[in-house]
C-alpha positions, 0 to 999 in steps of 0.5 A: 728777403724771401726769393723764389725762382720760376722756370718754364719746364725742367725737362732737359739740360740746356742753356736755360737750365745753366742760367737757372743753375747759376740762380740757384748758386746765388740763392741756394735756399730759393725754391724752384717753381716749374710747370713740369719736371723730369728727373730722368733727363736732368740727372743730378743737376737739381736733385738737391733743390726744392722743386714745386710743379704744376698740375701738369706734372700729373697728366700722362706724357706731360714730362716727355711731350710737354709741347702738346699742352700749350693751351693748359700752360697759362692756367698752370703757371697762374695757379702757383701761389707766390704770395709768401715771397718778396722777390720773384726771379723768373727765367723764361722763353715761354710761360714762367713770366706769367706768374701772378704776384702781389703788388708789393712783390718784385718780379724780375724776368730773365728773358731768353726770348719772347715766346717763339711760336707766338711771335716771330717764328710762329708759322715756321715753328708750327710747320717744322715742329713734330706736332701731330697733323690734327694739332697743326690744324688747330694751332692757328686757332689756339695761337691767338689766345696764347699771343694775347695771354703772352702780351698780358703776362709780360705786363706782370713783370717789373723788370726784364733782363734779355740774354742778347741785344737780339732778344732785347729788341724783340722784348721792345717790339712785342712787349713794348718793354725795355730790357737790360742785356746780361749775357748767359753764363759760360761754364768755361771750366768744363771746356778748356784749351790745354797747352799749345793746341794744334787743329784737329782732323775733323769738324764738329756740330753740337746740339739737339737734332731739330730742323731749325739747327740745320744739321741737314745743311752741314751733312749736305755740304760735308757729303759733297766735300768728303771732309770728316764731320762729327755730330754730337746730339740727340733729337727727333731728326736723328734717324733721318740724318743718319740716313743722309750721312756718308761714311765721312760723317759720324753721329755720336748721339748725345753726350753729357753736357758737362762730361769729358767726352763732349769736352774732348770732342771740342778740344780735338776738332778743327772748328765748330760748324754753326749754321743755325740762328739762335737767340744767343747760343752757348755752343760757339762759346763752348768751342771757343773756350776749348780754343777752337774757332767757329764757322757760323751763319751771320745772324742771331746771337752769334754776331754778339759772341764771335769776332770775325777773323779772330775767333771764327768766320761767318757765312751769309746764307743758310745754303750749301754754296755759302757754307762750302765757300766759308769752309774753303776760306777757313782752311786758309786762315790761322787762328790763335787758340789762346786768343780764342780762349781768352775771348770766351772767358769774358762770358764766364759764370762768375761774371754772369752771377755778379751782373745778375746780383748787382741788377737785382740789388739795384732794382730792390732798392728802387722798388722800395722807394716807389 
């Protein structure tokens, strides 16, 4: 059985890349097809893998500013020749699902979300993202083409897997397809609760510094409260957030996602502040694997990973008063680190690999019968 892996773009290490990493462990000989690959930003994670890129790899700035080339990406992904393979396993939040395969090739797509900037987040994404103004003006014209292509590309997939029930519902709405939910892998060995932990003396926020993750909301509230807050992450908002922050707030920059420094930041915090809406979100699970509770916005994937009153609490509006009330409420609640850690462990990597393998074997058998 000849298998190939297809990934949108390998330019940074995040939740999608952990899914791909797990796929590589399941199928170590499978090559990876991806639109662009940046060795510098990914470090050693995929350096021993056979990685095949599209023509976009040769275009200047494509590896650092890939979001400037959306019109070229459908053409680029369709030019991959996958005729040699029996099974294609793509993981996609945008273009990877659009590869063209033979009729007798089985294509399974692990969907992180239907393309955000084509569907439900179209207007918000365009305004918030760091596109030059001339591109923002052209986006509505090009987006209609992208949306039509994306709908057609989804029809090339034989079976969808969704990373959450939220995404399953989006797949049904936008693609009219059913999907099996298999939660992404938590690499829990990197984040462990040790012994009888005590609450730390600071709150923590972790992630890429972009508008939708609402780091500015966290800074606004902690500026007012005067409580210590640490922020771990890099991104386009880094400079403006530093200007906002008072002395009680420390922006530490990006820490290696599997490194000891990030694990220590989780382990020594009081709680994770999580004010964004994500399709799934591994950051809360990393905090919980470290035995720490989460104060989260009551929407998105957080609803599928956090147990209110047991592993964290929710707030209902993405505004200062709502988050502030949640923090005051949190201060009066005691959480058990070991209970939190046990809950997080149920999302582990080996569970993910087992579920994925069983799903693929089942679909291969059914595909052969048709």
